[in-house]
N, C-alpha and C positions, 0 to 999 in steps of 0.2 A: 470390533464393530461388525455388525452383517455386510451381507452385500448390497442392502437396499439402498438404491441410490439418491443422495439429496434432491431436494424439490427445484426447479427453475425458477428463475424471475427475468423479465425485461429489464435490460439496461438500460433506463430512459426512457422517455417517449422514443420509439422509432429504433431503439439500441437494439443489438442482438440479445438472444436470450442464454443465459447462463444459468451456473448454479448457484444457489444462494451464499455458497462462500467459494472464493477464489484462492489461487496459490501463490504467493510473492515466491519470485524463485531467486531474489539475489541472494540469499545468504547460502545459497549452495555452493558457490564458486568466488564470493566476496562479502569483504566486511567483517565476518563474525569469527575469526581467528583463523587456524589453520585451515586448509584445503580439504573437502570433504571427501568423504568415501565416495568416489564416485560411482560405484556400482551400486550402492544405497540410496543415492541419491536419484538415479535413473529409475531404479525401482518404485520411490517413491512419486515420480511424476505419472507411471504407469498406474498406479495403483492409485491414485487421482483421480483418473480418468474414469476408472473401473466404477468408481465410487460416487460419480456425477459431478465431479469439480471439472470446469471447462474454461475456466476463465484464466490464461497464464499471465503472469506479470513480470516484466523485466525491462532493462531500461539500456541505453547504451554507454551510460556512464558506468554500469558495474562492471568492475575490472577492466576498464577501458574496453570493451565490445566483448570481453570473453564470456559474460554470462550469455549473452546474444547465442555467441558460438556454441556455448554448452548446452541450452536447449532446443536449439537447431533439429537436430536428427530426431529428437521427439516430436517435435513441432509438425515436421515435414511428413513424417509417418503416419499422422493421425490429422492431417489438415485439416479434413471436413468435420472433425468432432470436436474441435477446440479453439476457442478464441485467443487470440494473440495480441497481449498487449505490450506496448514498448513505448519509449520516451525518448526526447531531445532537450537540450538546453543547457544543462551543465558541461562546458566545455574545459576540456583538458589544455595547460598550458604546451604548446606545440614542441617547445625545446626543453621542458620538466614536466611530462604528462602526470607522473608519479607525483607529484607534490600538489597535494588538496587545497592547500593556502594559496595556489595561484590559479587556481578553476576562475574562470568567469561564466556569470549568467548570460545565454545569447539568445536572443528571439529574432533576430534579423534573417531577412527572407534567404540570401546567401546561405546561411548556415541552416537553416532548417532543410533547404535543398538538399545540401551535403550531407547533413545527417542522414536524411531518409534512406538516401541510397546507400550508405552504410549500413544503414542497419536491415535494409532488404539484402543486401548483399550476406551478411553474417549470419543472417537468419536463416536464409536459401529459400526465399518465400516473394513471390510476385506482387502479394497486397498485406498490407497489416490491417487486423481486423479493427484495432482501437489504439489511437495515434495520441500520447500525450504530450504538452509541455511539462515538461517536468517542474519547471521554476520559472517564475514572471520577472521579466526586466521592466519595470515602470517606464525606463525611458526610450523603450520601442513601442509604438503604438499598437494596440490590439487591431486594429484594421491591416498592420502590415503581419502579425504574428497569425492570427487567427485567419487573414486573408490569405496569406500563403498556404496554411493547414487545407483550406476551403479548397485550393487549387489543386492539392494533392488528392483529396478525395475526386475531385472531376476528372482527374487522371487516371483513376482507379489503382493508385499507388496506397490510399487508405480510405477504409469503408467508414469509419465514426471518428468522430475528435473527442479529445478529453482533455482537461486542465487538472494541474495539481499545483497546491496549497496558493489558491486564488481566492480574493476576499468575494464577498457576495456582489458588489457593485462590480467587480470586474467580470465574473459572471454573464451577470446581467448583458453588462455591455457585448461579451464575445457571443452570447446567443442571439444576439441582433446580428451579428454578419454570419453565422453560420451554428444549425444546430449543434450542441453539445450533449454526447450521450453521458458522461461522467465526470464527476471531481474526485480526486483522489487528494486525501488529505490525511494525515494524523488524527485518530480517533478512539480512545479507549478511555477507561476508568481514570486513566491520569493525563487525559489530555483532551479538553472539551472546548477551546476556544472557539472551533468553528460553528459552533451552535450559537453562536451571537449574530451573525449573517449571512454565512454558508448557507447552513439548514434551510432556514425558512426561505432562501432565494431558490434554493435547489430545489425544493418542494413546491414552490411556485410554479415555476419554470418546466417543471418534469423531469427534472436531473437526477441521474442517479449518484450515490455517494459511495466510494469505494474506499473504506478506510484502509490506511496502512499501519503497520505496528499496532493492530490491536491489543496485542498483548504486552505493549510496552516494551518491545526488544527483550523478550522473556522475563524481563523483571517480575511481573504480574502472575507468572507462573511458577516463581519460586527457584527458577533454575541457576540464579545468580543472587547474591545480597550486595556484594560490594563490589563493582566491575577493577578498581584498582587491586583487589587484593585476590579476587578468583578468576579473571579473565588474562587471558595470552596477550602479551605486548603489542602485538599486532590487531587485537580485537579493536573495531570501533568505537564500542561501545564505552571506551575509558575515557572517551573525550566527551561525553555526554555529562555534565552537571547534576542530571539528578541521579546518576547511578555510581557517584563518586564522593570520597569523604564524610563529612557530616550528612550532606543532603541523601546519601544511601542509607544511611541508618534510620533516618528520619523517616523518610518515604517506605522502607519496609516495614516499619510499626503501623503504617496506614493498611496493610494487607490483612489485617486480622479478621475484619468482616467478612473479607473473602474467603479467607482459611473455614471460618466458620460454618457459611453457607454449603460450601463444598464438603466439608464434613459430614454436613447433617443430610445432605442429599446425595451422598455417595458420589461425588463428583469430583474431578480435581479442580483446582483454582483457576485454569487454563480454560475449562470448559465453561466455568462460572463467568470469566472475563468475558469471553466470547459471546456467552447467550445475552451477557449487557448490550454488547455492540449489536447484535443479531436484532435486540428488541428494539433500537432504536428505530427501527423501520416502522414498528406500529405507535413507538411513543411520537414521533415527529410526523407520522403519514407520508414517507418517502420511499423509494427504493434504496436498501444498504445491502453493498456485497464484500465483506470485509476479505482481506487477501493475507492471514497469516501464512508466515513462511516458516519453513521446516526443510530439513535434509534427511526425515526419517520417517519410514512408514508408520510406525508405532504413534510418534508425534501427529502425523496427520489423521489418523482413524480418529484420536483422543480430540483433536479439533473440530474433524466435520460432527463427532458426537452433539457438540453444542448447539448444533441446527435444531436438535430437536428437544432442547431444553427451554422450558417456559418458566422464567423469574417469578415469582408473586410479588404482590404491592410491598408486604413488610420486608421480603429480600432487597427489592429495588431501592426503597427508602434507606435500608443499612447502608447501601453501597453509593448514595446519592451524594453525601459530602465530601469523598475522597480527593476528587479533582480539586477542590478548592483549596486543600490542607497540603497539595505536592510542593515540595522545596525542589529548586532550580528549574531552568527553562529546559524546554525541548531540546534545543543546540544550544551548543557553546556561543553561536553565532544565530540571532533570531532574524538577521536583518533580510533573509530570502524566504520568511514565513508568510503567508497570510496575514498571522496575527501581528507582526509588525507593522503591515500598511493599513488595520482597520483603523 
């Protein structure tokens, strides 16, 4: 890829200016198998900035804070040129923090206060540019959770607020409490449930969509076909129904149109899949800034190439049916997703 920087876009009404594609940092130190080559991961962060990527996404639960620590030197060295996003809400069990089955969703005021201080310390910054509520606990009123987040803005600890995996009605209620810059939810050729209410509500309210896992956690790229057979025992994707057993085989067959378009256009399947996500901005009339994750510069440059690809009507039509045929849920437990509350 040339050194031409990607275009910029405002992240929602009143939100920061960011590159049209961000970078998900989770996989650099968490969830996707053995620890990455640290040197290459850090070089990927630097290369992303060179190419116009300014939105960097992490969360306090990625490696129990280790991911925030990992990107901290890069963030601090480039503080004026990056938009830092992190999240709270997925709380580990204090007595057994590595046991994912014992995690809880906390949106209460005391926990938010505790979480933001922890993130600020690990990141080594005085202010978080975009602070997300990672998951919604419907037992805690939004007046308490978003209200507390609004207090953090007033105190100068946070600049902008975001929500993740909320429904359209929850977004509307939150927006009435404090302006929301962005909603982060899974959105890809395989995952389109947010189009039911979240996308039209975000459009109406001027809130940006930040799709996570726009490449289906690597499945849409062809990086693997069956997680049980191809990925390491500590790879989190082995717990996801779409990527294992008969589901994996059935879902892999759905990617033929993706591969056909990629071959005809001289693109990679990843670029076609990302171009589809990027084009949701025009299709739905709102700001869309996907955050594909990668550990390597070569993949970063490949992904950014998608920002310059426009799919034609026939190509979009060929890709349209895929999501409706996918076997298996986005997670083994969908109870903490927006789809479960729609």
